C-alpha positions, 0 to 999 in steps of 0.5 A: 359698399362690397364689392368682390367679396365672398360669403360662405355658410354667412348671415347677411343683413339685407337692408341699405346695403349695397353689394358689387360683384359678390359671390353668395354660398349657402348663405342665410340673406335676411330682408327686414322691411329697410331701403331695399338692397343693391346687387351688381354682377352678384351670384348665389348658389343654395341661398335661405332667403328670410323676411324678418319684421317689416318685410315678415309683417308685410308677407302675412298680411298678403296672405291675409289677402289671398285668404279672405278673397284676394287672390287675384289680387296678390296675383297681379302684384306677382305678376308685376314682379315677374316682369321683365322689365 
C-alpha cells in the first residue's frame, strides 16, 4: 500500500491498489476493471484517467446503451455517481 508517495509523469496501474496521502502530478492513471482502487487523502494535478480492458468494455457498452435509446438509464447512473455520500 503506497503511502505518502509522489508520482510525477508516470503511468500508474490502479486495480486493487490502496493509496494513502499520495500526490499524483501529470500522471496517466490506468484502471482495467479489476478491484477498484482506494484513495485516502490523495491529490491529483493534471492527471489523465485511462480505462483499459474490462473498464473500457463497460464504457463502450454504456455508449451503446445511450445510442440505442437508453439515454435516461445512463443519465440515472451518472446522477447516482455524482450524488454526495
